[in-house]
C-alpha angles and dihedrals in degrees: 000000000000112000126219091243091059087058095055128050092173121092110253090235090061091048093054094043087052086052093054091047089051091054093056093046087053091049088051089052092049089050092050093050103039108004123257123212132205094277091052092048090046093051095045092048092046090051090051094050093044091049091051092046098046094042093047090049092049092048095053091043091054095034095239109158104185140029115248122224090260092050088056089053089051089047089055090050091050090053090054089050089053088057092049092049090050090051095049093045092048098049102038106153092004139091114289128217086245098188093052092043094051092044095054094045094043093053089045090054093045092054088056086076091051108052097059090050092047090052093050095046095047095043094238101120110146141167088241093052094048091048091047089052092047095051094049089050092048094049091048091052089048093052093045091050090055090051092050092044090061087068105027105032141265094291088079089068088074088075095059096035099048097085092045090052090049090052091048092049090048091060086062098039108043094193089071087064094066116116116267123221116253111270128187088199093058092047092048094050092046090052092045090059094066094044094051094046091052092049092047092050093047095073093228092121127064112256094255095051092047092054088047096054093043092051088048090052092051091049091053091047090049089051092049094052093045090051090052094047091048089053093047091049092050088049090051091053091050092051093049092050090059090062099040115082117236110259 
């Protein structure tokens, strides 16, 4: 079994520092191409610092001493997400550089299909890598939902907020934190959200069609979360029945 450390001869601190430098270089590139004001720069910088802080803390807590090859792909995705977030924050309520916005978001979405395969093929699958990938996905969907909400209405924010609401409620209801079975339907619905939001924000669809596909994506997401909550509730009931003596 090849370890993550064997794949990396660079200290993790240097890898994360390089990621932060790359984030600022991307912001500079975005600024050169489309212009980026103080709000955009501040958002991108805050994202880079938060990413470095959270990832460093998670690696120390889980005693992971090197980023695997898949983690580096996810880190590249996170950098692109930082650029998308900077553009959205900088242009709230104003015209977007659509081509640049769509390009950054589309590449970030495409790479989501890469990091998992890289982890499996290199034997470096880990809980930290999976969590890192999931958090980057969730934040990208949140940012994209903000962008689409500017045109379609605040209801679109439900797409980006749903996962965070679920996590918040799970802090109060521990049974929601149980492990879920692997589900291709869940993965497909989750992947569809990003695709739909990018298409809806690109302007290639008429307004009515864009609203329809966004509403459809939200309905599928609500179904997926509802299905998982129902499974977790039934699992809780089964677990409780094991400890309650039959009448």
